[in-house]
Backbone as CSV, one residue per row, in Angstrom:
resi,resn,N_x,N_y,N_z,CA_x,CA_y,CA_z,C_x,C_y,C_z
1,MET,0.847,-1.194,0.000,0.000,0.000,0.000,0.878,1.237,0.000
2,GLY,0.620,2.183,-0.942,1.441,3.384,-1.039,0.771,4.584,-0.415
3,PHE,1.513,5.701,-0.347,0.993,6.944,0.179,0.693,7.900,-0.978
4,HIS,-0.344,8.695,-0.804,-0.609,9.782,-1.734,0.582,10.736,-1.701
5,PRO,1.017,11.281,-2.848,2.203,12.158,-2.860,2.142,13.293,-1.847
6,ARG,0.962,13.909,-1.675,0.841,15.007,-0.710,1.012,14.509,0.726
7,MET,0.417,13.312,0.970,0.561,12.724,2.300,2.020,12.363,2.572
8,LEU,2.699,11.818,1.575,4.109,11.458,1.733,4.941,12.703,2.015
9,MET,4.645,13.790,1.301,5.386,15.033,1.514,5.163,15.564,2.933
10,LEU,3.908,15.435,3.431,3.601,15.892,4.785,4.366,15.071,5.814
11,ILE,4.399,13.749,5.613,5.113,12.875,6.550,6.592,13.222,6.582
12,VAL,7.193,13.408,5.399,8.615,13.746,5.330,8.876,15.089,6.001
13,THR,7.991,16.066,5.757,8.154,17.390,6.361,8.102,17.326,7.877
14,LEU,7.101,16.583,8.402,6.971,16.450,9.858,8.174,15.718,10.447
15,PHE,8.655,14.706,9.736,9.835,13.960,10.193,11.037,14.881,10.313
16,VAL,11.274,15.677,9.269,12.418,16.593,9.277,12.263,17.640,10.370
17,MET,11.028,18.196,10.502,10.795,19.216,11.535,11.043,18.651,12.923
18,PHE,10.555,17.423,13.157,10.708,16.819,14.473,12.174,16.630,14.832
19,PHE,12.942,16.040,13.915,14.327,15.731,14.243,15.203,16.971,14.254
20,CYS,14.887,17.964,13.446,15.641,19.224,13.502,15.379,19.932,14.823
21,LEU,14.085,19.948,15.235,13.746,20.572,16.509,14.414,19.844,17.656
22,ASP,14.377,18.488,17.604,14.984,17.699,18.662,16.473,17.981,18.774
23,ALA,17.167,18.051,17.627,18.606,18.325,17.642,18.884,19.724,18.162
24,THR,18.029,20.678,17.780,18.239,22.063,18.211,18.052,22.208,19.709
25,THR,16.954,21.632,20.239,16.666,21.811,21.662,17.690,21.101,22.531
26,LYS,18.174,19.936,22.084,19.155,19.229,22.895,20.495,19.959,22.915
27,ASN,20.718,20.864,21.957,21.950,21.641,21.922,21.769,23.039,22.512
28,THR,20.666,23.255,23.216,20.407,24.555,23.835,21.528,24.905,24.802
29,THR,21.999,26.123,24.730,23.067,26.556,25.630,22.500,27.044,26.951
30,PHE,23.357,27.050,27.955,22.977,27.424,29.313,22.307,28.791,29.359
31,ASP,22.891,29.779,28.690,22.436,31.165,28.813,21.033,31.394,28.274
32,LYS,20.538,30.512,27.421,19.212,30.725,26.855,18.127,30.646,27.916
33,ASN,18.234,29.684,28.827,17.157,29.443,29.792,17.554,29.601,31.250
34,TYR,18.866,29.702,31.547,19.314,29.693,32.937,20.261,30.856,33.233
35,TYR,20.428,31.124,34.530,21.408,32.108,34.986,22.018,31.617,36.295
36,VAL,23.222,32.086,36.596,23.930,31.693,37.816,23.330,32.443,39.006
37,THR,23.024,31.724,40.064,22.401,32.342,41.247,23.380,32.554,42.394
38,TRP,24.383,31.695,42.518,25.379,31.862,43.576,26.613,31.031,43.237
39,GLY,27.733,31.386,43.879,28.987,30.673,43.642,29.539,30.885,42.248
40,LYS,29.495,32.126,41.770,29.910,32.417,40.394,31.348,31.977,40.091
41,ASP,32.209,32.006,41.100,33.602,31.626,40.871,33.811,30.114,40.981
42,ARG,32.722,29.374,41.137,32.803,27.912,41.215,31.987,27.246,40.111
43,ILE,31.833,27.976,39.010,31.116,27.455,37.854,31.987,27.593,36.612
44,LEU,32.097,26.497,35.848,32.820,26.507,34.586,31.885,26.056,33.470
45,PHE,32.106,26.612,32.271,31.287,26.281,31.111,32.144,25.576,30.070
46,PHE,31.591,24.500,29.489,32.282,23.724,28.479,31.391,23.573,27.246
47,LYS,32.000,23.161,26.133,31.281,22.858,24.898,30.387,24.022,24.475
48,HIS,30.963,25.216,24.513,30.254,26.423,24.088,28.953,26.633,24.863
49,GLY,28.997,26.360,26.154,27.834,26.586,26.999,26.842,25.442,27.048
50,GLN,27.196,24.299,26.444,26.295,23.153,26.464,26.565,22.202,27.629
51,GLU,27.575,22.481,28.411,27.851,21.711,29.621,28.337,22.668,30.706
52,VAL,27.877,22.430,31.940,28.243,23.274,33.081,28.811,22.388,34.189
53,GLN,29.859,22.879,34.827,30.444,22.209,35.995,30.253,23.093,37.224
54,LEU,29.654,22.529,38.262,29.588,23.191,39.560,30.611,22.560,40.477
55,SER,31.264,23.388,41.305,32.273,22.895,42.248,31.888,23.260,43.673
56,LEU,32.271,22.387,44.599,32.041,22.599,46.029,33.341,22.411,46.777
57,ASP,33.718,23.411,47.589,34.826,23.255,48.526,34.328,23.669,49.903
58,GLN,35.239,23.775,50.860,34.810,24.038,52.226,34.245,25.441,52.395
59,SER,34.527,26.333,51.445,34.037,27.707,51.543,32.659,27.894,50.918
60,SER,32.403,27.215,49.802,31.150,27.459,49.094,30.892,26.408,48.041
61,GLY,29.608,26.285,47.687,29.192,25.519,46.535,28.753,26.481,45.447
62,ALA,27.758,26.071,44.656,27.293,26.928,43.559,25.918,26.463,43.114
63,GLY,25.245,27.333,42.342,23.929,26.971,41.846,23.486,27.834,40.692
64,PHE,22.445,27.365,40.000,21.835,28.156,38.935,20.346,27.868,38.897
65,ALA,19.597,28.721,38.184,18.141,28.597,38.133,17.630,29.059,36.781
66,SER,16.420,28.667,36.464,15.805,29.066,35.206,15.393,30.534,35.247
67,LYS,15.428,31.154,34.090,15.023,32.556,33.992,13.516,32.706,34.111
68,SER,12.788,31.659,33.751,11.322,31.695,33.779,10.779,30.764,34.852
69,TYR,9.498,30.964,35.179,8.740,30.074,36.046,7.758,29.296,35.166
70,TYR,7.320,28.142,35.686,6.495,27.251,34.881,5.332,26.712,35.717
71,GLY,4.198,26.487,35.030,3.012,25.987,35.702,2.703,24.530,35.417
72,SER,3.465,23.908,34.541,3.378,22.477,34.233,4.502,22.173,33.254
73,GLY,4.750,20.885,33.022,5.780,20.569,32.047,6.375,19.192,32.235
74,PHE,7.360,18.911,31.372,8.132,17.671,31.457,9.598,18.109,31.487
75,PHE,10.138,18.242,32.693,11.447,18.847,32.916,12.514,17.768,33.007
76,GLN,13.706,18.083,32.525,14.767,17.092,32.573,16.130,17.778,32.601
77,MET,17.108,17.020,33.081,18.489,17.482,33.109,19.385,16.252,33.042
78,LYS,20.450,16.350,32.254,21.470,15.300,32.250,22.510,15.670,33.303
79,ILE,22.776,14.737,34.209,23.643,15.028,35.356,24.672,13.919,35.525
80,LYS,25.903,14.326,35.802,26.960,13.401,36.231,27.423,13.876,37.596
81,LEU,27.260,13.026,38.595,27.500,13.414,39.989,28.984,13.412,40.337
82,PRO,29.336,14.058,41.458,30.741,14.060,41.903,31.250,12.644,42.145
83,ASP,32.510,12.421,41.777,33.107,11.119,42.049,33.895,11.217,43.355
84,LYS,34.880,10.392,43.526,35.712,10.334,44.736,34.844,9.955,45.943
85,ASP,35.214,10.466,47.086,34.518,10.243,48.352,33.511,11.378,48.518
86,SER,32.245,11.140,48.168,31.263,12.225,48.132,30.294,12.229,49.310
87,GLY,30.625,11.501,50.374,29.766,11.503,51.547,29.510,12.921,52.045
88,GLY,28.254,13.224,52.387,27.893,14.547,52.887,27.608,15.581,51.816
89,VAL,27.895,15.244,50.553,27.719,16.194,49.449,26.336,15.993,48.826
90,VAL,25.623,17.099,48.603,24.280,17.044,48.016,24.280,17.746,46.664
91,THR,23.817,17.037,45.654,23.558,17.615,44.336,22.050,17.654,44.166
92,ALA,21.497,18.814,43.828,20.044,18.965,43.793,19.573,19.480,42.434
93,PHE,18.466,18.927,41.976,17.763,19.366,40.769,16.290,19.367,41.151
94,TYR,15.659,20.549,41.120,14.295,20.604,41.653,13.507,21.780,41.085
95,LEU,12.204,21.721,41.282,11.303,22.827,40.969,10.906,23.484,42.286
96,ASN,10.841,24.820,42.294,10.614,25.522,43.549,9.816,26.803,43.322
97,SER,8.788,27.002,44.149,8.065,28.274,44.150,8.583,29.104,45.318
98,ASP,9.069,30.301,45.035,9.618,31.142,46.095,8.779,32.408,46.296
99,VAL,7.564,32.385,45.796,6.642,33.504,45.974,5.390,32.967,46.660
100,GLY,5.073,33.496,47.838,3.888,33.038,48.552,4.096,31.683,49.202
101,ILE,3.032,30.892,49.257,3.075,29.577,49.903,3.947,28.630,49.085
102,HIS,4.679,27.788,49.775,5.757,27.004,49.181,5.263,25.714,48.530
103,ASP,5.568,25.520,47.245,5.482,24.241,46.554,6.883,23.877,46.080
104,GLU,7.189,22.580,46.040,8.530,22.162,45.617,8.515,20.691,45.224
105,LEU,9.302,20.341,44.199,9.483,18.962,43.760,10.979,18.704,43.656
106,ASP,11.490,17.753,44.431,12.934,17.587,44.619,13.504,16.299,44.068
107,PHE,14.635,16.416,43.385,15.635,15.360,43.255,16.823,15.808,44.108
108,GLU,17.193,15.048,45.125,18.396,15.339,45.920,19.265,14.082,45.936
109,PHE,20.476,14.224,45.415,21.410,13.105,45.344,22.341,13.187,46.539
110,LEU,22.270,12.185,47.396,23.018,12.181,48.655,24.280,11.362,48.486
111,GLY,25.423,12.029,48.490,26.702,11.373,48.262,27.017,10.332,49.313
112,ASN,28.057,9.535,49.044,28.396,8.458,49.968,29.887,8.153,49.904
113,ARG,30.338,7.317,50.828,31.718,6.871,50.848,31.976,5.947,49.652
114,PRO,33.240,5.829,49.212,33.555,4.948,48.084,33.054,3.524,48.324
115,GLY,32.468,2.941,47.296,31.963,1.580,47.396,30.549,1.473,47.906
116,LYS,29.974,2.587,48.377,28.597,2.586,48.859,27.717,3.338,47.861
117,PRO,26.463,2.910,47.704,25.618,3.512,46.670,25.172,4.930,47.018
118,VAL,25.122,5.765,45.996,24.516,7.084,46.143,23.008,6.889,46.289
119,VAL,22.414,7.659,47.193,20.976,7.564,47.415,20.296,8.767,46.783
120,LEU,19.222,8.508,46.052,18.424,9.571,45.455,17.199,9.789,46.331
121,GLN,17.103,10.976,46.908,15.944,11.335,47.722,15.012,12.228,46.913
122,THR,13.736,11.865,46.870,12.723,12.720,46.261,11.806,13.238,47.357
123,ASN,11.224,14.408,47.099,10.317,15.002,48.088,9.301,15.850,47.347
124,VAL,8.136,15.993,47.946,7.063,16.814,47.396,6.571,17.765,48.483
125,PHE,6.619,19.062,48.189,6.019,20.080,49.049,4.768,20.605,48.356
126,ALA,3.672,20.703,49.096,2.439,21.278,48.571,1.811,22.140,49.653
127,HIS,1.484,23.381,49.295,0.880,24.321,50.240,1.739,24.478,51.494
128,GLY,3.047,24.472,51.315,3.964,24.685,52.425,4.287,23.443,53.228
129,LEU,3.672,22.321,52.928,3.874,21.091,53.688,4.726,20.115,52.900
130,GLY,5.866,19.690,53.505,6.745,18.695,52.896,6.724,17.410,53.701
131,GLY,7.917,16.888,54.002,7.987,15.670,54.799,7.547,14.422,54.045
132,ARG,7.597,14.468,52.715,7.154,13.325,51.910,8.357,12.658,51.226
133,GLU,9.399,12.406,51.981,10.628,11.867,51.406,10.501,10.388,51.048
134,GLN,11.059,10.044,49.907,11.324,8.659,49.547,12.774,8.588,49.099
135,ARG,13.460,7.484,49.427,14.872,7.332,49.074,15.063,6.038,48.301
136,THR,15.840,6.157,47.234,16.099,5.033,46.344,17.595,4.915,46.098
137,ARG,18.140,3.718,46.313,19.547,3.467,45.991,19.691,3.356,44.476
138,LEU,20.584,4.152,43.906,20.786,4.070,42.458,21.511,2.773,42.109
139,TRP,21.071,2.132,41.052,21.556,0.805,40.657,22.706,0.884,39.666
140,PHE,23.304,2.066,39.542,24.447,2.282,38.661,25.319,3.341,39.327
141,ASP,26.495,3.554,38.788,27.391,4.579,39.311,27.048,5.909,38.632
142,PRO,26.376,6.833,39.338,25.943,8.089,38.715,27.071,9.096,38.500
143,SER,28.286,8.736,38.958,29.443,9.606,38.734,30.257,9.175,37.516
144,ALA,29.916,8.015,36.942,30.704,7.476,35.826,30.288,8.085,34.493
145,ASP,29.030,8.493,34.391,28.537,9.022,33.122,27.285,9.852,33.389
146,PHE,26.820,10.532,32.351,25.601,11.319,32.453,24.375,10.409,32.405
147,HIS,23.362,10.772,33.198,22.058,10.132,33.146,20.991,11.217,33.177
148,TYR,19.852,10.911,32.564,18.724,11.839,32.595,17.927,11.660,33.882
149,TYR,17.530,12.779,34.467,16.606,12.809,35.597,15.458,13.730,35.179
150,LYS,14.230,13.207,35.268,13.092,13.883,34.665,11.932,14.018,35.643
151,LEU,11.159,15.092,35.457,9.971,15.357,36.258,8.800,15.674,35.339
152,LEU,7.791,14.827,35.367,6.537,15.123,34.691,5.602,15.758,35.715
153,TRP,5.036,16.909,35.363,4.108,17.601,36.271,2.922,18.108,35.453
154,ASN,1.767,17.503,35.660,0.533,18.014,35.087,-0.542,18.010,36.169
155,GLN,-1.773,18.255,35.825,-2.802,18.380,36.850,-3.255,17.039,37.402
156,HIS,-2.752,15.940,36.833,-3.166,14.611,37.261,-2.123,13.876,38.083
157,GLN,-0.856,14.078,37.747,0.179,13.350,38.468,1.531,14.035,38.323
158,ILE,2.407,13.702,39.272,3.821,14.061,39.214,4.585,12.750,39.165
159,VAL,5.499,12.620,38.195,6.276,11.392,38.067,7.763,11.748,38.038
160,PHE,8.528,11.074,38.882,9.987,11.209,38.913,10.579,10.052,38.110
161,PHE,11.456,10.385,37.165,12.093,9.370,36.320,13.608,9.402,36.489
162,VAL,14.232,8.230,36.428,15.672,8.097,36.228,15.842,7.517,34.839
163,ASP,16.461,8.283,33.942,16.420,7.964,32.524,14.938,7.818,32.143
164,ASP,14.515,6.678,31.637,13.094,6.522,31.293,12.360,5.610,32.269
165,ILE,12.951,5.386,33.436,12.349,4.492,34.424,11.663,5.323,35.510
166,PRO,10.347,5.179,35.680,9.671,5.907,36.758,10.046,5.321,38.111
167,ILE,10.408,6.188,39.048,10.766,5.707,40.387,9.779,6.175,41.455
168,ARG,8.914,7.134,41.080,7.941,7.629,42.051,6.791,8.310,41.316
169,VAL,5.586,8.119,41.853,4.397,8.793,41.338,3.678,9.447,42.513
170,TYR,3.297,10.702,42.321,2.486,11.420,43.315,1.234,11.900,42.593
171,LYS,0.094,11.325,42.960,-1.154,11.604,42.255,-1.849,12.846,42.827
172,ASN,-2.651,13.452,41.982,-3.431,14.615,42.401,-4.778,14.150,42.932
173,TYR,-4.883,14.074,44.265,-6.151,13.731,44.886,-6.918,14.977,45.329
174,LEU,-6.384,16.152,44.977,-7.018,17.404,45.371,-8.417,17.518,44.770
175,VAL,-8.619,16.882,43.626,-9.925,16.967,42.977,-11.041,16.431,43.869
176,SER,-10.700,15.532,44.782,-11.695,15.016,45.716,-11.569,15.660,47.088
177,GLY,-10.727,16.695,47.161,-10.588,17.431,48.415,-9.780,16.698,49.463
178,ILE,-8.980,15.692,49.045,-8.285,14.850,50.022,-6.945,15.437,50.452
179,VAL,-6.115,15.826,49.517,-4.746,16.179,49.869,-4.231,17.273,48.946
180,GLY,-3.244,18.033,49.435,-2.682,19.119,48.656,-1.879,18.631,47.461
181,TYR,-1.790,19.489,46.459,-1.065,19.165,45.235,-0.398,20.436,44.734
182,PRO,0.887,20.353,44.368,1.587,21.558,43.905,0.914,22.155,42.664
183,HIS,0.626,23.441,42.721,0.002,24.088,41.566,0.538,25.488,41.312
184,ARG,1.460,25.960,42.155,2.011,27.294,41.963,3.141,27.273,40.933
185,ALA,3.320,28.392,40.253,4.402,28.498,39.267,5.740,28.266,39.954
186,MET,6.569,27.428,39.335,7.850,27.064,39.947,9.006,27.300,38.987
187,GLN,10.149,27.554,39.589,11.404,27.783,38.886,12.220,26.502,38.920
188,VAL,12.980,26.212,37.864,13.903,25.082,37.863,15.193,25.525,38.556
189,VAL,15.647,24.761,39.532,16.811,25.138,40.336,17.787,23.962,40.400
190,VAL,19.071,24.269,40.326,20.136,23.265,40.427,21.190,23.792,41.390
191,SER,21.726,22.922,42.256,22.753,23.371,43.199,23.632,22.213,43.648
192,LEU,24.805,22.570,44.131,25.763,21.625,44.717,26.200,22.219,46.037
193,TRP,25.981,21.488,47.163,26.210,22.101,48.463,26.555,21.062,49.531
194,ASP,26.984,21.569,50.673,27.421,20.739,51.796,26.222,20.360,52.659
195,GLY,25.893,19.066,52.657,24.809,18.568,53.491,25.311,17.674,54.611
196,SER,26.507,17.974,55.109,27.148,17.109,56.109,26.295,16.895,57.351
197,ASN,25.433,17.855,57.665,24.675,17.744,58.914,23.482,16.793,58.816
198,TRP,23.202,16.246,57.587,22.046,15.345,57.489,22.094,14.330,56.349
199,ALA,22.837,14.603,55.288,22.625,13.894,54.021,23.027,12.420,54.039
200,THR,24.134,12.073,54.661,24.662,10.711,54.603,24.688,10.102,55.997
201,ASP,24.044,8.966,56.144,23.959,8.275,57.450,23.401,9.190,58.521
202,GLY,22.404,9.982,58.147,21.765,10.862,59.124,22.679,11.945,59.664
203,GLY,23.726,12.294,58.920,24.658,13.330,59.359,25.898,12.792,60.040
204,ARG,25.982,11.477,60.212,27.168,10.895,60.865,28.369,10.906,59.929
205,THR,28.121,10.839,58.617,29.198,10.884,57.631,29.307,12.294,57.075
206,LYS,30.448,12.939,57.335,30.657,14.326,56.919,31.430,14.385,55.604
207,ALA,31.367,15.548,54.975,32.156,15.765,53.764,33.642,15.644,54.078
208,ASN,34.366,14.920,53.241,35.806,14.745,53.389,36.494,15.825,52.552
209,TRP,36.859,16.920,53.196,37.353,18.081,52.460,38.732,17.864,51.846
210,THR,39.404,16.776,52.242,40.680,16.474,51.575,40.440,16.058,50.123
211,GLN,39.180,15.692,49.796,38.833,15.284,48.432,38.287,16.445,47.594
212,ALA,38.147,17.612,48.212,37.598,18.770,47.497,38.596,19.277,46.447
213,PRO,38.123,19.938,45.382,36.708,20.287,45.159,35.905,19.119,44.596
214,PHE,34.648,19.046,45.040,33.696,18.094,44.477,33.056,18.767,43.262
215,GLN,32.877,17.993,42.201,32.405,18.589,40.945,31.258,17.772,40.351
216,ALA,30.190,18.476,40.006,29.052,17.870,39.326,28.905,18.529,37.953
217,HIS,28.495,17.738,36.967,28.383,18.233,35.594,26.937,18.123,35.108
218,PHE,26.523,19.092,34.281,25.138,19.181,33.824,25.088,19.470,32.326
219,GLN,24.128,18.834,31.648,23.901,19.059,30.222,22.400,19.097,29.942
220,ASP,22.063,19.504,28.736,20.699,19.610,28.216,19.910,20.693,28.955
221,PHE,20.057,21.913,28.494,19.441,23.067,29.143,18.148,23.508,28.460
222,ASN,17.604,22.639,27.622,16.278,22.895,27.085,15.246,22.711,28.196
223,ILE,14.201,23.522,28.196,13.121,23.390,29.178,11.810,23.197,28.430
224,VAL,11.126,22.095,28.719,9.839,21.791,28.100,8.768,22.053,29.156
225,GLY,8.237,23.258,29.159,7.270,23.626,30.178,6.409,24.784,29.738
226,CYS,5.332,25.012,30.479,4.411,26.116,30.233,4.801,27.285,31.134
227,ARG,5.276,28.363,30.525,5.697,29.518,31.304,4.514,30.136,32.053
228,SER,4.783,30.553,33.288,3.733,31.130,34.120,4.331,32.144,35.079
229,ASP,3.609,33.220,35.327,4.040,34.255,36.262,3.593,33.872,37.667
230,PRO,4.510,33.835,38.643,4.112,33.467,40.013,3.003,34.351,40.582
231,ASN,2.948,35.603,40.140,1.943,36.527,40.667,0.676,36.586,39.811
232,SER,0.715,35.980,38.639,-0.440,35.965,37.742,-0.404,34.674,36.937
233,PRO,-0.872,33.566,37.531,-0.720,32.245,36.916,-1.316,32.160,35.515
234,ASN,-0.630,31.415,34.663,-1.077,31.172,33.304,-2.131,30.064,33.320
235,LYS,-3.364,30.396,33.009,-4.461,29.439,33.086,-4.400,28.384,31.989
236,ASP,-3.544,28.587,30.992,-3.417,27.610,29.909,-2.480,26.453,30.248
237,CYS,-1.833,26.493,31.422,-0.793,25.501,31.705,-1.320,24.082,31.868
238,TYR,-2.641,23.910,32.017,-3.216,22.570,32.045,-3.917,22.233,30.733
239,SER,-3.708,23.053,29.722,-4.338,22.833,28.427,-3.736,21.626,27.720
240,THR,-4.572,20.910,26.966,-4.086,19.757,26.217,-3.311,20.168,24.960
241,LYS,-3.156,21.466,24.729,-2.268,21.869,23.637,-0.812,21.554,23.983
242,TYR,-0.538,21.312,25.270,0.782,20.851,25.701,0.743,19.332,25.813
243,PHE,1.680,18.650,25.187,1.607,17.190,25.083,1.548,16.505,26.436
244,TRP,2.225,17.054,27.444,2.290,16.396,28.748,0.967,16.466,29.508
245,ASN,-0.004,17.206,28.986,-1.326,17.265,29.615,-2.333,16.335,28.953
246,ASN,-1.932,15.661,27.885,-2.838,14.759,27.194,-3.085,13.490,28.002
247,ARG,-4.149,12.795,27.666,-4.636,11.668,28.473,-3.583,10.592,28.717
248,ASN,-2.717,10.334,27.740,-1.726,9.265,27.927,-0.651,9.629,28.943
249,TYR,-0.671,10.886,29.458,0.242,11.283,30.532,-0.473,11.416,31.875
250,TRP,-1.725,10.985,31.953,-2.467,11.086,33.200,-2.125,9.960,34.168
251,GLN,-1.626,8.857,33.635,-1.221,7.729,34.469,-0.164,6.922,33.730
252,LEU,0.557,6.101,34.465,1.579,5.268,33.849,0.927,4.153,33.039
253,ASN,1.609,3.747,31.957,1.125,2.589,31.222,1.590,1.302,31.915
254,SER,1.162,0.169,31.415,1.447,-1.105,32.097,2.940,-1.389,32.175
255,GLN,3.695,-1.057,31.131,5.139,-1.287,31.150,5.814,-0.382,32.184
256,GLN,5.402,0.866,32.243,5.970,1.792,33.227,5.642,1.343,34.649
257,LEU,4.431,0.856,34.853,4.037,0.381,36.183,4.911,-0.791,36.625
258,ARG,5.216,-1.691,35.702,6.086,-2.819,36.051,7.482,-2.337,36.430
259,LYS,7.999,-1.357,35.698,9.317,-0.807,36.018,9.304,-0.114,37.373
260,LEU,8.257,0.648,37.636,8.130,1.330,38.926,8.105,0.334,40.073
261,GLU,7.307,-0.702,39.945,7.195,-1.706,41.008,8.516,-2.429,41.230
262,ALA,9.254,-2.700,40.141,10.541,-3.385,40.278,11.551,-2.508,41.015
263,VAL,11.603,-1.218,40.685,12.527,-0.301,41.362,12.177,-0.183,42.836
264,ARG,10.906,-0.015,43.138,10.485,0.125,44.540,10.823,-1.143,45.340
265,ARG,10.652,-2.288,44.714,10.904,-3.553,45.406,12.394,-3.784,45.649
266,LYS,13.220,-3.445,44.661,14.643,-3.772,44.739,15.493,-2.676,45.381
267,TYR,15.114,-1.403,45.190,16.052,-0.326,45.505,15.546,0.726,46.487
268,MET,14.263,0.799,46.744,13.795,1.791,47.703,14.195,1.387,49.114
269,ASN,14.811,2.323,49.845,15.218,1.990,51.218,14.611,2.922,52.259
270,TYR,13.737,3.825,51.820,12.961,4.619,52.786,11.717,5.171,52.098
271,ASP,10.595,5.089,52.812,9.336,5.644,52.320,8.604,6.248,53.510
272,TYR,8.351,7.539,53.439,7.667,8.212,54.550,6.311,7.573,54.861
273,CYS,5.704,6.961,53.856,4.395,6.354,54.057,4.435,5.198,55.059
274,THR,5.590,4.548,55.201,5.700,3.397,56.096,6.488,3.715,57.367
275,ASP,6.830,4.985,57.575,7.591,5.401,58.758,6.618,5.706,59.898
276,LYS,6.355,4.705,60.715,5.358,4.850,61.776,5.845,5.716,62.930
277,ASN,7.171,5.888,63.054,7.674,6.785,64.085,7.338,8.241,63.762
278,ARG,7.456,8.596,62.492,7.112,9.963,62.075,5.609,10.137,61.919
279,TYR,4.984,9.113,61.350,3.566,9.208,61.030,2.830,7.981,61.572
280,PRO,2.462,7.994,62.867,1.694,6.869,63.423,0.420,6.600,62.621
281,VAL,-0.173,7.687,62.136,-1.290,7.571,61.195,-0.756,7.979,59.822
282,PRO,-0.738,7.093,58.850,-0.159,7.426,57.542,-0.833,8.639,56.914
283,PRO,-0.064,9.502,56.249,-0.669,10.621,55.521,-1.725,10.124,54.535
284,VAL,-2.712,10.956,54.301,-3.868,10.535,53.518,-3.481,10.050,52.128
285,GLU,-2.508,10.717,51.491,-2.134,10.301,50.125,-1.549,8.898,50.111
286,CYS,-0.957,8.452,51.234,-0.388,7.112,51.297,-1.500,6.053,51.282
287,LEU,-2.632,6.385,51.870,-3.754,5.451,51.912,-4.403,5.303,50.545
288,GLU,-4.178,6.286,49.668,-4.787,6.262,48.351,-3.962,5.484,47.344
289,GLU,-2.678,5.206,47.662,-1.802,4.551,46.693,-2.178,3.093,46.487
């Protein structure tokens, strides 16, 4: 079966547009979407602004943030974590609202001693309330190469991904009046800092400054999100004109669910939902899972 010439031309055009756009966005330079927020003398740029290195020593770390705020999206960053002895060192990639009541979605990478796995902590703040930590041992060496870390955020769910593997889902039960859900415009934030007082072994393992400077590397500065003003929210951010708001992004498919369950079974080593010392009565969202 053949294609009508006009249909064939349309398919070829869309194919070329898609791959040209994909190549262009993946080569987005740092300055297009981000700016340095602190530690300016501890940031280096490589590959004509397509790769950034943050450094941490005993005096200071460094960070950067997006120029815009967003009300929904599918956010991602390629990250290579510090090598050596990284106990006590925190590398963070997160969304944060800093105007009014606090919403936040966190990836926090908690460094460790050589030979011990780096732990990825995720957290969700909604309406100023956090305390929703989950921790997952990474099943690869995140300092050996770059990996994608992704956040899907729409009005139905928030999904944390490592590469293309979902490791956590936070559903929007606000529609039934049960639990809070982040909805304020948020900025993309990245930082490298000293978390010696809590990050590794509950703060018992401190940063080994003889190994400093600790260095984390970042790539892919394209942002796929709906821009929104924190003081005047963009009402279109839940529109289905954005692909991440379409029905197939409202829940995980069967293959994704299997991957999520496998990661939780094999690698999760802390879940606030099962911490009876902190929460004798489980938070309401835990009962809905």
